[in-house]
Structures are given as C-alpha cells and as structure tokens.
C-alpha positions as CSV (number, residue, x, y, z in Angstrom):
1,M,74.5,79.1,22.3
2,R,71.9,81.3,22.0
3,T,72.3,85.1,22.9
4,L,70.6,86.2,26.0
5,L,68.7,89.8,26.1
6,P,70.9,92.4,28.0
7,G,68.7,92.3,31.0
8,D,68.9,88.7,31.4
9,N,71.4,87.6,33.9
10,P,72.0,83.8,34.2
11,Q,74.6,84.4,36.8
12,A,72.5,85.7,39.2
13,Y,71.2,82.1,40.4
14,I,74.7,81.2,41.7
15,P,76.3,82.2,44.9
16,E,78.8,85.1,44.3
17,D,81.9,83.2,46.1
18,R,81.3,80.3,44.0
19,R,80.8,82.4,40.9
20,R,84.3,84.3,41.9
21,A,85.7,80.5,42.1
22,L,84.4,79.3,38.9
23,A,85.8,82.4,37.2
24,R,89.1,81.7,38.4
25,G,88.8,78.1,37.5
26,L,89.0,77.2,41.2
27,D,86.8,75.2,43.7
28,L,86.0,76.1,47.1
29,A,87.3,74.6,50.3
30,R,84.9,71.7,51.1
31,L,85.8,72.4,54.6
32,T,86.2,75.9,55.6
33,S,85.4,78.2,58.6
34,G,83.7,81.3,58.6
35,A,80.3,82.9,59.7
36,A,76.7,82.0,58.5
37,V,74.0,84.5,58.4
38,F,70.3,83.7,58.3
39,V,68.2,86.5,57.5
40,D,64.4,86.5,57.6
41,I,62.0,88.6,56.6
42,A,58.8,88.9,59.3
43,G,55.5,89.7,58.3
44,Y,55.6,88.7,54.9
45,T,52.1,86.6,55.2
46,P,50.1,89.9,56.4
47,L,51.5,91.8,53.7
48,A,50.7,89.3,51.2
49,E,47.0,89.2,52.7
50,S,46.6,93.1,52.5
51,L,47.7,93.4,48.9
52,A,45.5,90.5,47.8
53,R,42.7,92.4,49.5
54,A,43.5,95.8,48.2
55,H,44.2,94.6,44.5
56,G,42.9,91.4,43.9
57,G,45.0,87.9,43.5
58,R,46.8,88.7,40.0
59,R,47.6,92.2,40.7
60,G,48.4,91.4,44.5
61,A,50.9,89.2,43.4
62,E,52.6,91.2,41.3
63,E,52.8,93.8,43.9
64,L,54.0,91.3,46.2
65,T,56.7,90.3,44.2
66,A,57.8,93.8,43.4
67,T,57.7,94.4,47.2
68,L,59.7,91.4,47.5
69,D,62.2,92.5,44.9
70,R,62.9,95.8,46.4
71,V,63.5,94.8,49.9
72,F,65.5,92.0,48.9
73,A,67.7,94.2,46.5
74,A,68.5,96.6,49.5
75,L,69.3,93.5,51.9
76,I,71.5,92.0,49.5
77,E,73.2,94.8,48.5
78,S,74.4,95.2,52.2
79,L,75.0,91.4,52.4
80,H,77.3,92.1,49.2
81,A,79.0,95.0,50.7
82,W,80.0,92.9,53.7
83,R,81.1,90.0,51.3
84,A,78.6,87.7,52.4
85,S,77.4,85.1,49.6
86,I,73.6,84.0,49.6
87,V,73.6,80.4,49.3
88,Y,70.2,79.4,50.0
89,F,66.7,81.4,49.4
90,S,64.0,79.6,51.4
91,G,60.7,81.2,50.8
92,D,61.1,84.9,52.7
93,A,64.6,84.2,54.0
94,V,68.3,83.6,52.8
95,T,71.2,82.0,54.2
96,A,74.8,83.8,53.4
97,W,78.3,82.9,54.1
98,I,81.2,84.7,55.1
99,D,84.3,82.8,54.4
100,G,86.9,83.3,57.2
101,D,84.9,85.9,59.2
102,D,85.1,85.6,63.0
103,G,81.8,86.9,63.3
104,S,82.7,90.6,63.4
105,R,81.7,91.1,60.0
106,A,78.6,89.2,60.2
107,T,77.3,91.1,63.4
108,A,78.4,94.4,61.9
109,C,76.4,93.5,58.7
110,A,73.4,91.8,60.5
111,L,73.1,95.3,62.8
112,E,73.0,97.2,59.1
113,L,70.5,94.9,57.6
114,Q,68.1,96.0,60.4
115,R,68.8,99.6,59.6
116,V,68.0,99.1,56.1
117,M,65.0,97.0,56.7
118,A,63.6,100.2,58.8
119,D,64.1,102.4,55.9
120,V,62.3,100.0,53.1
121,G,60.2,97.9,55.4
122,T,57.1,100.0,55.5
123,V,54.7,98.9,52.9
124,V,51.4,101.2,52.5
125,T,48.4,99.8,50.7
126,P,46.2,101.5,48.3
127,D,43.6,101.5,51.2
128,G,46.3,103.6,53.1
129,D,47.0,100.8,55.5
130,P,50.8,100.7,56.3
131,V,52.4,97.0,56.7
132,L,55.6,96.8,58.6
133,L,58.0,94.1,57.6
134,G,60.5,93.4,60.1
135,L,63.8,91.3,60.3
136,K,65.1,88.5,62.2
137,V,68.9,88.0,61.8
138,A,70.9,85.0,63.4
139,V,74.7,84.6,63.3
140,A,76.6,81.4,63.9
141,V,80.6,81.0,63.7
142,G,82.4,78.2,63.1
143,P,83.9,75.2,60.3
144,V,81.1,74.4,58.1
145,H,81.1,71.6,55.0
146,R,80.9,73.3,51.7
147,F,80.1,71.3,48.5
148,V,77.7,71.0,45.7
149,V,74.9,68.4,44.6
150,G,72.5,68.1,41.6
151,D,72.5,66.9,38.2
152,P,74.0,69.5,36.0
153,R,71.5,68.7,33.4
154,V,68.7,69.9,35.4
155,Q,70.4,72.1,38.2
156,L,73.8,72.2,40.4
157,V,72.7,73.2,44.2
158,D,75.4,74.7,46.4
159,V,75.4,73.2,50.0
160,L,76.5,74.3,53.3
161,A,76.0,71.5,56.0
162,G,77.2,70.5,59.5
163,Q,76.9,71.4,63.1
164,L,77.2,75.0,62.4
165,M,73.9,75.0,60.5
166,D,72.3,73.2,63.1
167,S,73.4,75.8,65.7
168,L,72.4,78.4,63.3
169,A,68.9,76.7,63.3
170,S,68.7,76.7,67.0
171,A,69.4,80.2,67.6
172,E,67.1,81.5,65.0
173,R,64.4,79.6,66.5
174,V,64.9,81.9,69.9
175,S,65.1,85.2,67.8
176,R,62.1,87.7,67.5
177,A,61.3,90.5,65.0
178,G,64.0,93.3,65.0
179,D,66.9,90.8,66.9
180,V,70.3,89.9,66.0
181,V,71.2,87.1,67.6
182,L,74.5,85.0,67.9
183,D,74.8,81.4,68.2
184,A,77.5,80.1,71.1
185,G,80.0,79.8,68.8
186,A,79.8,83.3,67.7
187,L,79.5,84.4,71.2
188,A,82.6,83.2,72.4
189,S,84.4,84.3,69.2
190,M,82.9,87.7,69.7
191,G,83.7,88.2,73.4
192,E,83.6,91.5,74.7
193,R,83.5,93.1,71.1
194,V,79.7,93.0,71.3
195,S,77.2,94.0,74.3
196,L,74.1,92.1,74.7
197,R,70.6,93.1,75.5
198,E,69.8,89.8,77.2
199,T,71.0,85.9,76.8
200,R,68.2,83.2,75.7
201,Q,68.7,79.5,76.1
202,G,68.6,77.7,72.8
203,E,68.7,73.9,72.0
204,R,72.1,74.1,71.3
205,G,73.5,76.5,73.9
206,P,73.2,80.1,75.0
207,V,71.7,82.8,72.4
208,G,72.8,86.3,72.8
209,V,70.8,89.1,71.5
210,V,72.9,91.9,70.3
211,G,73.0,95.5,71.7
212,A,75.9,97.0,69.7
213,L,79.1,96.3,69.2
214,T,81.3,97.9,71.8
215,S,84.7,98.6,69.7
216,G,82.8,99.8,66.2
217,P,82.3,98.1,63.2
218,P,85.3,96.7,61.1
219,D,86.2,98.7,58.0
220,R,84.1,96.6,55.4
221,G,86.2,97.8,52.7
222,V,85.3,98.4,49.0
223,A,82.8,95.7,47.4
224,E,84.1,93.7,44.6
225,D,82.8,93.8,41.3
226,W,80.4,90.9,40.7
227,P,82.2,88.1,38.9
228,R,81.2,87.3,35.2
229,L,81.0,83.8,33.7
230,P,80.4,82.1,30.2
231,D,76.6,81.7,29.7
232,E,77.1,77.8,29.5
233,T,78.8,77.8,32.8
234,A,76.2,79.7,34.3
235,Q,73.5,77.5,32.6
236,E,74.2,74.5,34.9
237,W,73.2,76.5,37.8
238,L,69.7,77.7,36.7
239,L,66.5,75.9,36.7
240,P,66.1,74.9,33.4
241,A,62.8,76.6,32.7
242,V,64.3,79.7,33.8
243,W,67.1,79.3,31.4
244,E,64.9,78.3,28.6
245,R,62.7,81.6,29.3
246,M,66.1,83.7,28.8
247,V,67.2,81.8,25.6
248,A,63.6,82.5,24.1
249,G,64.2,86.2,24.4
250,R,60.9,86.3,26.7
251,G,63.3,87.5,29.7
252,E,62.7,86.4,33.2
253,F,59.1,85.0,34.4
254,L,56.9,87.8,35.8
255,A,55.0,87.5,38.7
256,E,51.6,85.6,38.2
257,L,49.1,83.8,40.4
258,R,48.6,80.3,39.0
259,P,47.4,76.9,40.2
260,A,50.1,74.3,41.1
261,V,50.9,71.5,43.3
262,P,54.0,72.3,45.5
263,I,55.6,69.3,47.2
264,F,57.9,68.8,50.1
265,A,60.2,65.9,51.5
266,R,61.9,65.9,54.4
267,F,64.7,63.4,55.0
268,A,67.4,62.3,57.4
269,G,70.5,60.0,58.2
270,L,73.1,62.3,57.2
271,D,75.6,62.7,59.4
272,F,77.9,65.4,57.8
273,E,80.6,65.2,61.0
274,G,81.1,61.6,61.3
275,D,80.3,60.0,58.1
276,P,82.6,61.3,54.9
277,E,80.2,59.6,52.6
278,A,77.5,61.9,53.5
279,P,78.0,64.5,50.9
280,R,77.6,61.6,48.4
281,I,74.6,60.4,49.9
282,L,73.0,64.0,49.7
283,D,74.2,64.2,46.2
284,G,72.5,61.2,45.4
285,F,69.3,61.8,46.6
286,V,68.9,65.3,45.5
287,T,70.0,64.0,42.1
288,G,67.6,61.5,42.1
289,A,64.8,63.6,43.3
290,Q,65.8,66.2,40.4
291,L,65.4,63.2,37.8
292,V,62.0,62.0,39.4
293,L,60.4,65.4,39.2
294,A,61.7,66.3,35.8
295,E,60.9,63.1,34.2
296,Q,57.1,63.9,35.8
297,G,57.2,67.5,34.5
298,G,58.2,69.3,38.1
299,S,61.0,70.8,39.4
300,V,63.0,70.8,42.6
301,L,63.1,74.5,43.7
302,Q,65.1,74.6,46.9
303,L,67.3,72.4,48.9
304,T,67.7,73.1,52.6
305,I,69.9,71.6,55.2
306,G,69.0,71.9,59.2
307,D,68.9,70.5,62.4
308,K,66.2,68.4,62.0
309,G,67.3,66.8,58.8
310,A,67.1,68.5,55.5
311,Y,64.2,69.2,52.9
312,L,63.4,69.6,49.2
313,Y,60.7,71.8,47.9
314,G,59.5,71.3,44.6
315,V,56.5,72.1,42.3
316,F,54.4,71.0,39.6
317,G,52.1,73.4,37.4
318,A,54.7,76.1,37.7
319,P,56.5,77.4,35.9
320,V,55.5,74.6,33.5
321,A,51.5,73.3,33.8
322,H,50.1,70.2,32.7
323,E,46.4,69.1,32.6
324,D,47.3,66.3,35.4
325,D,49.9,68.1,37.7
326,A,48.2,66.5,40.8
327,A,48.8,63.0,39.3
328,R,52.4,63.9,38.3
329,A,53.0,64.9,41.8
330,C,51.6,61.8,43.7
331,E,53.6,59.7,41.2
332,A,56.9,61.8,42.0
333,A,56.1,61.1,45.7
334,L,56.2,57.5,45.3
335,R,59.3,57.3,43.4
336,L,61.0,59.6,45.9
337,L,60.7,57.0,48.4
338,D,62.0,54.3,45.9
339,V,65.0,56.8,45.4
340,A,65.4,57.4,49.5
341,A,65.6,53.1,50.0
342,E,68.3,53.1,47.1
343,V,70.5,56.1,48.1
344,P,69.6,55.2,51.2
345,V,68.5,58.1,53.4
346,S,65.8,57.7,56.3
347,D,62.7,58.5,57.9
348,V,61.6,60.4,54.4
349,Q,58.2,62.6,55.1
350,I,56.4,64.1,52.1
351,G,53.7,66.5,52.0
352,V,51.6,67.4,48.6
353,A,48.8,70.5,48.4
354,A,47.5,72.3,45.7
355,G,46.0,75.8,45.5
356,R,47.1,79.1,43.5
357,L,50.7,80.4,44.2
358,R,52.7,83.1,43.5
359,S,55.3,82.5,40.7
360,G,58.0,84.3,39.8
361,T,61.7,85.3,40.2
362,Y,62.7,87.6,42.8
363,G,65.9,89.3,44.5
364,H,68.8,91.3,43.4
365,A,69.9,92.0,39.9
366,E,73.0,90.1,40.8
367,R,71.4,87.3,43.0
368,R,68.0,86.0,42.3
369,T,65.8,83.1,42.7
370,F,62.5,81.5,40.8
371,C,60.1,80.5,43.5
372,C,56.4,79.9,44.2
373,L,55.0,81.3,47.5
374,G,51.4,80.7,49.1
375,D,49.5,79.3,51.4
376,P,49.4,75.7,49.5
377,V,53.3,75.7,50.0
378,N,52.8,76.1,53.8
379,L,50.4,73.6,53.7
380,A,52.5,71.0,51.9
381,A,55.3,71.9,54.4
382,R,53.1,71.2,57.5
383,L,51.8,68.2,55.9
384,M,55.1,66.9,55.6
385,G,56.0,67.7,59.3
386,R,52.7,65.9,60.1
387,A,53.6,62.6,58.1
388,G,55.3,59.7,59.6
389,A,58.5,58.2,58.4
390,G,58.2,56.5,55.1
391,E,54.5,58.2,54.8
392,I,53.0,60.9,52.1
393,W,50.1,63.0,53.3
394,V,48.1,64.6,50.5
395,H,45.4,67.3,50.9
396,G,42.3,66.0,49.7
397,D,42.1,68.5,46.7
398,V,45.4,66.7,45.4
399,A,43.6,63.1,46.1
400,A,40.3,64.3,44.3
401,Q,42.3,65.7,41.3
402,A,44.6,62.8,40.9
403,G,41.9,60.1,41.3
404,P,41.6,56.4,41.1
405,R,44.7,55.6,39.5
406,F,46.3,55.7,42.9
407,T,45.3,53.9,46.2
408,W,44.5,55.8,49.7
409,A,44.0,55.4,53.2
410,D,41.7,57.9,54.9
411,L,42.9,59.9,57.7
412,P,41.1,62.6,60.2
413,D,40.6,65.8,59.1
414,T,43.8,67.8,60.4
415,L,44.6,70.8,62.5
416,V,47.7,72.6,60.7
417,K,49.3,75.6,61.8
418,G,47.8,79.0,60.1
419,R,44.3,77.6,59.6
420,E,41.1,77.6,61.9
421,E,39.6,74.8,60.3
422,R,40.4,71.3,59.6
423,V,42.0,70.3,56.4
424,P,41.0,67.1,54.7
425,V,44.0,64.6,54.5
426,R,44.5,61.5,52.6
427,A,47.8,59.1,52.9
428,L,49.1,58.0,49.6
429,L,49.5,54.1,49.4
430,G,50.5,53.5,46.1
431,R,49.4,53.0,42.3
432,G,46.1,51.5,41.3
433,A,45.9,48.3,40.0
434,G,45.7,48.8,36.0
435,S,45.6,52.5,36.1
436,G,48.9,53.2,34.5
437,H,51.3,55.9,36.0
438,A,51.0,59.6,36.3
439,G,51.9,61.6,33.2
440,S,49.1,60.3,31.2
441,A,46.3,62.7,30.8
442,S,43.6,63.0,33.3
443,S,40.7,60.2,33.8
444,H,38.1,62.7,34.0
445,V,35.2,63.1,31.4
446,M,36.4,65.2,29.0
447,V,34.2,68.4,28.2
448,G,34.4,70.5,25.2
449,R,37.1,69.7,22.2
450,R,34.4,67.6,20.2
451,R,35.4,69.3,17.0
452,E,39.2,68.8,17.4
453,L,38.4,65.3,18.5
454,E,36.5,64.3,15.3
455,L,39.1,65.9,13.0
456,L,41.6,63.5,15.0
457,R,39.6,60.5,14.7
458,G,39.0,61.5,10.8
459,L,42.8,61.4,10.5
460,W,42.8,57.7,12.2
461,Q,40.6,56.6,9.5
462,S,42.8,57.6,6.9
463,V,45.5,55.9,8.6
464,L,43.6,52.6,8.4
465,G,43.1,53.2,4.6
466,G,47.1,53.1,4.5
467,T,47.7,56.9,4.3
468,G,49.9,58.2,7.1
469,R,49.1,61.3,9.1
470,V,51.3,63.8,11.2
471,V,49.5,66.0,13.5
472,V,51.3,69.1,14.7
473,L,48.9,69.8,18.1
474,Q,49.8,73.4,19.4
475,A,48.6,75.3,22.6
476,E,49.5,76.8,26.0
477,A,50.2,74.4,28.8
478,G,46.9,73.5,30.4
479,T,44.5,73.7,27.9
480,G,43.9,70.0,27.3
481,K,46.5,68.9,24.7
482,S,47.4,65.7,25.9
483,R,43.6,65.1,27.5
484,L,42.6,65.6,23.7
485,V,45.1,63.1,22.4
486,Q,44.0,60.7,25.4
487,E,40.5,60.7,24.2
488,L,41.7,59.3,20.9
489,T,44.1,56.9,21.9
490,D,42.6,55.1,24.9
491,P,39.7,53.5,22.8
492,L,42.8,52.7,20.1
493,G,44.7,50.9,23.0
494,A,41.9,49.0,24.2
495,D,41.1,47.6,20.9
496,G,44.9,46.4,20.7
497,V,46.6,49.2,18.4
498,P,50.1,49.9,19.5
499,V,50.2,53.3,21.1
500,V,53.8,54.6,22.1
501,A,54.8,58.0,23.4
502,G,57.6,60.1,24.7
503,E,57.6,63.1,26.3
504,A,60.7,65.7,26.2
505,A,61.4,67.4,29.5
506,L,62.6,71.2,30.3
507,A,65.7,69.1,32.2
508,R,68.6,68.9,30.1
509,Q,68.3,65.3,29.5
510,A,70.5,62.8,27.4
511,T,70.5,63.1,23.8
512,Y,67.5,61.1,22.4
513,A,65.9,60.6,25.9
514,V,62.6,61.6,24.4
515,W,62.8,58.6,22.1
516,R,63.6,55.8,24.6
517,G,60.1,55.2,25.6
518,V,58.8,54.9,21.9
519,W,61.4,52.5,20.7
520,S,61.8,50.5,23.7
521,D,58.3,49.6,23.3
522,L,58.3,49.1,19.7
523,L,61.0,46.8,20.1
524,G,59.9,45.1,23.5
525,L,62.8,46.2,25.3
526,D,63.9,47.8,28.7
527,S,66.7,49.4,30.7
528,E,67.7,45.5,31.6
529,S,67.9,44.4,27.9
530,L,71.2,42.6,27.0
531,P,73.0,43.8,23.6
532,S,71.9,40.3,22.5
533,D,68.0,41.1,23.1
534,V,68.4,44.3,20.9
535,S,69.9,42.4,18.2
536,A,67.3,39.9,18.2
537,A,64.7,42.4,18.3
538,V,66.1,44.4,15.1
539,E,66.6,40.8,13.3
540,A,62.8,39.7,13.9
541,L,61.8,43.3,12.3
542,D,64.4,43.0,9.2
543,P,67.3,40.7,9.3
544,Q,69.1,42.8,6.9
545,L,69.2,45.8,9.7
546,A,70.6,43.3,12.6
547,A,74.3,44.5,11.8
548,R,73.2,48.1,12.8
549,A,71.6,47.1,15.9
550,P,74.6,49.0,18.0
551,L,73.7,52.4,16.7
552,L,70.8,52.0,18.8
553,G,72.5,52.3,22.0
554,P,72.0,56.3,22.5
555,V,68.2,55.9,21.7
556,L,67.6,53.1,24.1
557,G,70.0,54.2,26.9
558,L,72.0,51.1,26.6
559,T,75.7,50.5,26.1
560,L,76.1,48.5,23.3
561,P,79.2,46.8,21.4
562,D,80.0,48.0,18.0
563,S,79.6,45.4,15.4
564,D,82.1,44.8,12.8
565,L,80.2,47.2,10.4
566,T,79.1,50.0,12.9
567,A,83.0,50.0,14.4
568,A,84.2,52.2,11.3
569,F,81.3,54.5,11.3
570,D,82.6,58.1,12.2
571,G,79.9,60.8,14.0
572,E,78.2,61.9,11.2
573,L,77.9,58.8,9.3
574,R,76.9,57.1,12.7
575,K,73.9,59.8,13.1
576,T,72.6,59.2,9.7
577,S,72.6,55.8,9.5
578,L,71.0,55.8,12.8
579,E,68.2,58.1,11.3
580,D,67.9,55.7,8.4
581,L,67.9,52.7,10.6
582,L,64.8,53.8,12.8
583,A,63.0,54.9,9.6
584,R,63.2,51.3,8.2
585,L,62.3,49.8,11.8
586,L,59.1,52.3,12.1
587,A,58.1,51.0,8.3
588,A,58.5,47.4,9.6
589,C,56.5,47.6,12.7
590,A,53.9,49.5,10.7
591,A,53.8,46.5,8.6
592,R,52.6,44.7,11.2
593,G,49.4,47.0,11.5
594,P,48.6,50.7,12.0
595,L,50.2,52.1,14.9
596,V,50.2,55.7,17.0
597,V,53.4,57.6,18.1
598,V,52.8,60.6,20.4
599,I,55.7,63.3,21.3
600,E,54.9,65.4,24.1
601,D,56.5,68.7,24.8
602,A,58.2,68.9,21.5
603,Q,59.2,72.4,22.3
604,W,61.9,71.2,24.5
605,L,63.3,68.5,22.1
606,D,67.5,68.6,21.7
607,P,68.6,69.3,18.5
608,L,69.5,65.5,17.4
609,S,66.0,64.5,18.7
610,R,64.4,67.1,16.5
611,D,66.6,66.0,13.2
612,L,65.0,62.3,14.2
613,L,61.4,63.9,14.3
614,E,61.8,65.5,10.9
615,V,63.2,62.1,9.3
616,L,60.4,60.0,10.9
617,S,57.7,62.7,10.3
618,R,58.4,62.1,6.5
619,T,58.5,58.6,7.2
620,A,55.5,58.2,8.8
621,A,53.4,59.9,5.9
622,T,54.2,56.9,3.6
623,L,52.9,54.5,6.4
624,P,50.1,53.6,8.3
625,V,51.4,55.7,11.2
626,L,49.5,58.4,13.1
627,L,52.5,60.6,14.5
628,V,51.1,63.1,16.9
629,V,53.4,66.2,18.0
630,L,52.2,68.2,20.9
631,S,53.9,71.5,21.6
632,R,53.9,75.0,22.7
633,P,52.4,77.5,19.8
634,D,55.5,79.3,19.2
635,G,56.9,76.4,17.3
636,T,60.7,76.5,17.8
637,A,61.2,73.2,17.8
638,L,59.4,72.0,14.8
639,A,60.9,73.9,12.1
640,G,62.3,70.6,10.7
641,L,58.5,68.9,10.0
642,P,57.8,69.0,6.5
643,V,57.1,72.3,5.1
644,R,53.2,73.2,5.4
645,P,51.0,73.1,3.5
646,D,51.4,69.2,2.9
647,P,48.7,67.0,2.3
648,H,50.3,64.6,5.1
649,V,50.6,66.8,8.2
650,T,47.7,68.8,9.8
651,D,48.4,71.9,12.0
652,L,45.9,72.1,14.9
653,V,45.9,74.8,17.3
654,L,43.5,74.7,20.4
655,E,41.9,77.8,21.0
656,A,40.2,78.6,24.2
657,L,36.8,76.7,25.2
658,E,33.6,77.9,23.9
659,P,31.4,79.5,27.0
660,S,29.1,76.6,26.8
661,S,32.0,74.4,27.2
662,T,33.4,76.4,30.1
663,S,30.0,76.1,31.8
664,D,30.0,72.3,31.6
665,I,33.4,72.1,33.3
666,A,32.3,74.5,36.1
667,R,29.2,72.1,36.5
668,W,31.3,69.0,36.3
669,W,33.9,70.5,39.1
670,A,31.1,71.5,41.2
671,E,29.6,68.2,41.1
672,T,32.8,66.5,42.0
673,R,33.3,68.9,44.9
674,I,30.0,68.3,46.4
675,R,30.7,64.5,45.9
676,S,34.3,64.8,47.8
677,W,32.7,66.7,50.7
678,S,30.0,64.3,51.2
679,R,32.4,61.9,53.0
680,P,32.0,60.5,56.8
681,S,34.3,62.6,59.1
682,W,36.4,59.4,60.1
683,R,39.5,58.7,58.2
684,G,40.8,55.7,59.5
685,P,44.3,54.8,61.2
686,R,47.4,56.0,59.7
687,A,48.1,54.4,56.8
688,T,51.5,52.6,55.9
689,R,52.5,52.6,52.4
690,S,51.2,49.5,50.3
691,T,50.7,48.7,46.8
692,S,47.4,46.8,47.5
693,S,44.4,48.4,45.8
694,S,42.6,48.4,49.1
695,S,42.5,50.9,51.8
696,S,44.6,50.3,55.2
697,S,42.9,48.7,58.0
698,T,40.3,50.2,60.1
699,S,40.3,48.0,63.2
700,S,41.9,50.5,65.4
701,P,39.4,53.3,66.6
702,T,41.8,56.1,67.5
703,R,45.5,56.9,66.6
704,P,47.7,59.4,68.2
705,T,47.5,63.0,66.5
706,R,50.4,65.5,66.3
707,T,49.2,69.0,67.3
708,T,52.9,70.6,66.3
709,C,55.2,70.4,63.4
710,S,58.4,69.3,64.5
711,S,60.1,71.3,61.8
712,S,62.9,73.8,62.8
713,R,63.9,77.2,60.7
714,P,65.6,77.5,58.6
715,A,65.3,73.9,57.6
716,C,61.4,73.9,57.5
717,T,59.7,76.8,59.3
718,A,60.4,79.3,56.8
719,W,57.7,77.9,55.2
720,C,55.8,76.4,58.3
C-alpha cells in the first residue's frame, strides 16, 4: 500500500457513523429508527453565473468550489456536532442521518444550520455585488432501511431507503429558502416541543414550518473525534479516480472547468417496505451500472433514493477524459437498459447531455465528495425526466459527437426548465450496423498528427519485414492517442490484419482484466466458452502447450479445472508458467501472420498485468508483432518495459497540436455544427428502443409533450 500525503484523507468519503462501525468491526443495523435531515443550499445557480461573469469560466469554477468548500465546511461542522452523519451528496444538497433521534436533535441542528448560513452565506463578487445563499432544511422521523450497495472494486455506496425517505422528499418540496420543515412523523414526535409558523400540505401529509423549539434545544454533548480507518478499508469507498490521485502523490482534484458528458438514469420497481429482496435488487443494478460505466471509461458519481424512484448520476470526461466520451456515454446508456432488464428494475429513463462542467472535490476536511456541477448536469437530469420508460433522450450535441455508430430517432426540439429556448433532442435507439461499440476512437476525420502517423506506419513496415516493434505512446487524456492509433489500425483491420486490444480501467478490476479481450480474440473464445474450447484453441496453436491451458483461466475470466500438470503448480510457478505460456501462444499466433496488439490506459494496469506486459513486450520484439502501449505521461505503469534506448522500443510523446492543425479542427467543427443546425424542426414521434438501423416511423403527425419534469427532491430536483 502506497503512502498518502498528509493532506489526503480517503476516510472523508465515508459517512461518519459507517466509519465508526467499520473502526469497531461492526455493521450498522439494516432497519433502524431516527431522523433524516435534508439540507439544500438555495441560490447556487445565480452564484455560479455571477462568479463566471466576474472571473471567467475557469477562475469562476475555482472560486465557486472554494465558496462551496467554505459553506459546506461550516454546515458539516454543525451536523457533526449534532451527531448527524452525511450519507448522500446531491449537487448542492446533502442528506444526513441521526440514529435514534426523535426529531429533537435534528430540529435543533436544522435551526442552527440556518444561523450558520446567515453568517457564511453572503458572497461578494469582485464587482461588489452581494450574492445571498439561502438554506432549506427538511426533517423526517421514523424507521429507515440502511445498507450498502456497489462493487468494492469500484466504490461502495451507503443507502437510506424506505417510506421515511419518501416523506422527507415530500416535505422538502413544500419548503422555501430559510425554512426548517418537519414531516408528519416529525410533527407527531415533537408535539408541543416545537412551535410552528404555519402548516402546509404535502403529498404525504401535513408539513410544519418550524418557528422555534418551545422547550429549548437539547444538550448536544461533546462531539466525538472523527474515527480513523486503515487506508485499505477506506479505499473501497472512494471513487477510484480520487484514490489514484491520492496514491500518485498529487492530492485531491483541483477545481477545473472541463468538457464532459453527464448521464442520469432513473429507475423504479423497488419496494423496500414490502419486498425483502429490494436491497439485493438495488445492489445488482448499482453494481451493474458501476461496471458498465467503468468499462466504458466513465464513473457513477451519486445514487439517490426518493419517492419517485431512484436515480444514478454518472459522468464521462471527468476526472478521466477520452476522445470519444459522447459515444462511450451512449454505449453505456444502452447497456444500462440491459442491466435493468436482468436485475430487474422497471421504468428506466435515461438522459445524456454534454458541455463544460465544474469538476472537483468539495465539502469538509472529514466529509467530502467528488462531483461535477453545471448546466449540462441539470440538462441531463431534465432529459431523463422527459424520457419515457425504456427511453434514452440525448442532447443534440451528444448525438452529433457520437455519430453514425448509433441509430437515432428525431424528436421535436424540447423546452426544459431553466432554458428559454428549445433544445435539440434525439432518442438513442441502438447501435449502428457494423459500426462497432463505443470505446473505439472517433469516426471523424483526423486533423493533424501526420508526422506521428507516418512514424507508426514506418514501424508497421518494419513488422512486415519480420522485426517486432513496441511503441509506448504517452499523452494526457483528450490529446488524440486512441484516434491516432485507430488511423493506423482501421486500414490494417480492413485488410485482414488481426488487431486486438485491451483497455485498463481505473476501477479495481479483476487481475489480468485488461488482457481478457486480447486473448479471447486471439484464441477465438468468449465468456460462454467451455474448458474443452480453451484446450482445443491452445492445441490448435501448439499441441505441446495443451496441458497448460488451465492456467489461462484468470486471463480469460473463465473457471478452468486443473490438468494433471497444473494441479501441482504453486502460486509463483503458476505465474511464471502462465507468462511463458502466453509468450509461446503469441509466437504461435504471429507465425500465422503479422498482428497488432493495443493496450490502452496502461497507467492503470494491475501489478500482474504489468508483469505480463513486460514479458510480452520482450517477446514481441522477436516476432512480426506491433505492440502499442498507450499511457499517461508519468509512465508509472511502464517501468517494467525494456530499458530504453532499445532498438525495438519507440517512445512517442504527443505534444500540443501546431496552430495550423488547431485552425483546421476549428474549421471542421464549425462545418459540422452548421450541418447539424441545418435540419428540419420536426423530429417525428417518440421513439421506441430498437436495434434497427432505420429511424422510427413518422406516420403520426403529433405526440403528447410533457411540460414539467415529474422528478422530486431530493431524488432528482437537486439537479432539476
């Protein structure tokens, strides 16, 4: 385990009461009673706009994050003092839990939070304009379901669920800035201990607006110290990108403004009060969604449960960017529908947008989150709310970037809350015929990089002459690494040259996962292959290696019974024998003709995959093989490659494009946008999901248009 810097605190991403339980080796009760507190900052959007006008986009993002840090730090300190543990962050809102509370501590805490906001909620811009932040606080009292979902290799997620959370959402919806409101359960519990300014009617009963505590606040006692956990325990609760940043010694993510693609998915069909299987079903969907997004290079950032269903918020392009994040998000959206059908959950609605987001961590030194905030996030949430069950609504910019590898249905330009003009929307139907899945580089014409492309083509000519080559291609995310390699490999693949690829993921995947696609393709296998298929594939390449075929299980992701030979191997012998086996199989494959192996995002290779890369890079140098390794420029995962200078290894670092190339890109982009704007205003009827390459029928001249988002806070309207 690598040592973290003193300022890094991975434990800050775990709810406080969960941290205490983990520190004591205990679990929290899955059914418990207490008070839920929803705290929502009002005025966030005007503040963001004011800071952007005063400072510009990038500096405005930094100032906004600094303001959120300051405000949240003060609010979280008060929540901590009242023993309220923050379970969810939802944009500019948090949901906290006080176990065993009858509402008295939660109400006193809520009133204190309003006083704190009065002290810290005024922000003066450089122009001298004051921007006032307000606060809405809702309290609900009663029983709740508390459990954990998610894949520990990606991120564990704490959950509050049940009718209490529905009642909390209902109470919050009738609150206003400056209010502390109590749901029906809190009103019944508090009784005459609280005086009310007024009573409002919520969807789930009366909602009281607190004036004061009549008997005075309870003694909040002395706040306990924040618990400490081993880093390896805390790691499972962090978004992998945040953990990787910490262990790389670069601290937490700084606030930045960057292009990204947010995706929202709402789903229903979970009855936490009546169905004991509901937590398991939720876990199945969340875990599936995490793995789908991680596989495509994105991240699930937040899960929220509310009275109109549950929703997931994910993002592509932050903190890790790819050249084709729009296509990756679309592919992930289609796969989410498949996950939902298998779990199962119902009524899945998905929205996808694109634009510049404020990305970074914020909160308190002991309770933080990583998130992306901005108008595209709100737009994705609103498109989700407008989509029908089983539909994926995509902003026009996303569809234009993802292009013909998917099939679309046109929809009428749509009015959404917060925008005066209609926004272009398309329904994502399926994948285009023969276009491949997302995750491959863009189909756009490549501009620039001609020198680098000619270098790669020259190396391929060396391979054709029988001299193996290893290329280590390093560049920051978004600079065109994958696009450059595709420009080389697409024509080769069209000519029948085997091109196999694997992509390491930031998620803590199974060992050797990056090699799974490479060796499955080289051996002609898939996840449904039988042990006999593996043995047959190995024997076809080299009969002398058949007895060692069971060693391939971890690489192929299959469970293979040992042979008489491999049953006697210990751990170290299995590793070295596997590496030797794969080196020999690579030689056998190359004997059939030259081939290309591409490893993407090598900076995230697990240690055993890195060792295998070292072995195969040495082997490739003696074969008609081009091995291309793409990585970030720090090279931490590439230390095992042959020491350079080496005649078979080429280091290629992508620098910034020359000004002439940048102008070409701008001109191409402008032409693309003009073409996308030159489309008729009629979009056709609502689409139903299909894998057909044709658009949906346009026989119906009209269709109903929803005018409001049916989402509810805290489940959705923290964004909407």
